[in-house]
N, C-alpha and C positions, 0 to 999 in steps of 0.2 A: 506644254504641261510640265509643271515643276516636279522634281524628284526629291524625296526625303531620304536622307542617309543617316546611318548611326553616328556619323561625325558631327551632325547638327543637333545638339541637345535641345535647342529651342523648338525644333519642329518635330522631333521624335516623341511620340506620345508616352508619357510616364506610365499610363495604363498598360501599354504593350510590354514595357519592361517588367511590370508587376506580374502580368500574365505569364511571361517566360520564367520568372522566378518560381511562381506557383507550379508551373508545368515541370520544372526540374525537381522541385520538392516532391511532387506526386510520383515522378519516375523513381526517385531515390527510395520513397516509402514502398513502392511496389517491389523494387529490387530486394529490400530487406525482408519484406513479407515472403518473397520467394525463398530467400535464404533460410528463414525460420521454418518454412514449410518443408524444405529438404532436410533440415536438421531434425524436425519432428518425425519425418518419415524414417530417417536413419535410426532415431531413438526407438520408434515403434518396432523396428525389426529386432533390435537387441533386447527389448523388453516386451515381447509379444504377449506374455501372459503373466499373471501373478505366480503361477507355478514355476515358470522359468526364472522369475525374480528370486524365488526362494532357493532355487538350485544354484544359481550363479552368484547371488549376493550383489549383483549389478556392479561388480568390480570395486566395491567399497573396501577400504582398508581402515581398520579401527582396532581399539584395544580389545584383547580377547574376552574381557569381562563384559563387553557390550554386546547385546543381541539386537540385530536389525532384521525386521521382517515387515512385509506390507500389512497395513492395518485397514486400509480402504483403497479401492481401485475404481477406475471408471467402469460403468457409468454412475456409480454411487456418488462420486464427487468429481468435478470437472474444473480444471484450471485453478487449483488452489494456490494462494500466495501467502496466507497467514492463517493461524488458528489459535484458539485458546480453549481452556477447559473450565467448566463450572465445577462446583464442589461435589456434584453428584456423578462426575465422570463424563458428562456429555461434552463432546467437542463441537465448537462453533467454528466453522471454516469459511474463510473469505474466498469466494470464487470470482476471479476477475474475468468473467465471460465476455466483457465488453472491450477487452484489450484489442487494438491499441487506440480505438476511437472514443471510448467513454459512453457509447450507446449501442444498442442492438439493432437488428434489422428494421424495427419499427420506430427508430430514432428516439427511443426512450432509454434511460439508464439500463444497462444490461448486466451489471454486477449483482451478485447474490450472496446471502449468508445461509449456510446449510448446517443443520444439526446432524451429527453422526453419533450413534449410540451402540454400545455393545450390550445386547440383551441377555446373552447366555454365559457371559464371563469367559469366553474362549480367546480373548485378546484380539478379536476381529470385529470390526463394525458390521452389524447386520441390520441396522435401521438408518434410514436417511430421510430427512424432511426439509422442505424449503422453509426457512425461518423468516427471511425477508428478501425482497427482490426490488428491481428498478433502482439500483444504487449506481451512482456515477463514480467510476474509478475507485472502488473500494480497495484499500491497501492494507489495513491492519485492524486488529480487534483485541479487546481486553475486557475481562469481567467487571461489572459495576452494578452494585445493588442487586436487583432481581433480574437484571438483563446483561447487556453488553454495550460497550462503547465501540463505535466503528468509525475509523477514519475514512471518509468518503468525500475527498476534496470537491468543492470548497468548504466542506463542513465536517464537524465531528457530531455524530448522531448517537442518541441513546435509544436502544431498541429493547423491548421487553414483551414477554408473553404473560398476560394476566389471567387467562382463562384455561390454561393447560392444554391447548390444542397444538403446541409446538409451532405456532405462527405468531410473529410479532404483531401485537395490536397497539403498542405504544411506539411512537416514532417522534422523537423530540430533537430539535436542533439545539445544541449547547454551545458550540463555538462556530463562528463564521469567518470567512475572509481569506482562506488559503487560496493562493493563486494556482492556476492549472498550467502545467508545462508538459514537457515530454513525460510519458507515463512513469518512468523510473525516477523522475525528479519531483514527483508530487509528494505531499506530506505522507508520512508512513511511520511505522515502528512504535505504535502506542504501547507503553509499558507502565505498569503500576510500580513505582520505585520506592526505595527505602525512606524517602522523605515524605511519603504519603501523598504524593502528587502523581499525576499522569504525565509522563514524559513522551515526547514524540520527536521524530526526525523531520527536519525541514524538507530534505530531499533536493533543495536547490531552487525551488520555484518561489519561495517567500510568500508574502502576503501582508495584508492589513487586518489583523485579527481583532475580533470583538466578541464579548460575552454579555449575557443579560445579567441584570442585578445591580447592586449598589456600586460596583466597581466598573461601571460602564465606561467605555472609551476605546481607543484603538491602539494596538501595539504593532509597530512596524517590525515584522519578523526579520526582514532583510536576509542576511546570510547565517542566521543562528537557528539552532534547535530550540525547543521550548519545553516548559513545565507548566501544567495547568492544574490548579486546585479546584476540583469540582464542588467542594463544600463551601469554601470562601468565594469561589467563582473569580479567582484571579489567575492571570497568566503572565509568564515572564520568559525572557530569553535566557538560555542556559549556556551552551558552548557553541563555538563556530561549527556549523554543520559540515559533515563530511561530503554532503551533496549526493548521497546514494540511498539505497533501499535497505533499511534495517537499523535497529538500535537495541542493544542488550546491555545488561549490567552484571558484574561479577559479585561475589559475596561481600567484597569491600565497598561496593557502591560505585566502583569505577565504571564509566560508560565507554562503550565501543560502538563504532559505526563503520560504514563501508562506502566504497565508491567503485565504479566499474573497473578502474585500473589499479586501485589500492584496496585489496580485498579486506583489510582490517586496519582500522585506525583507532587509537585510544585518544579520548578527549581529556587532555591533561589539566588545563587551566580554565575554570568557568569565566564567563565574560564579566561577572560582577567584580572579580578581582582585577581583571585587566582595566576596567573602568576606573579603578582606584588609582591607577598609574597615569591617567590622563591629566594634563594640566591645561 
């Protein structure tokens, strides 16, 4: 009877190697899930209720002119990762309920968009409604026309409510092709910027982007962030991505992004200027 050893690559099945790699990946994922669970439990002890939050201030240090207080707590909103406000004061909150897999128990997209509303003017949300569900990896949101644009890789969606029931009855894909990676490396950070375009952070996953309309074609996002004009329906690369979750602008239009180990990065030179230096 012949024996197969690890030292004989011609006889050792490649499938067995792949199985062991997958097994180690699963073990690593379970370990980090356990760590997140413990951290969440510790956090729940320190922030057991909104009343305690008000009393302790949750250890936040800020300018004395700034007032911080809870506006909405569980179960009114769960797993929020981004929000935006419409002109009437309604908050549209991205709930990444499908973290880290991108789907729920029924194997369908588990992310949601929830409307929060202050009905009595006491600066506390007292109304919550499910605006849209079954979203895959929703990361960011910004107002647009009569609804909102939602980053839900591999797509950017337009969601709107046309009959006033606080539930999206319009669901349109406007941009396609964002690659999916580790959750915090997916496209995110949708922002309406000073140049009247929608900016977003690559996150590191990249993709081959496409839009409908007269400017059809594919844009290789590679390692860049992007700017999308939803009127002209054009999309361009902007700056080298920070590879993290988040994108903001200051009053001068300077852009700032983040990464896990570099908590704040300023994007100094747009790629269009760097291309001018290429020979």
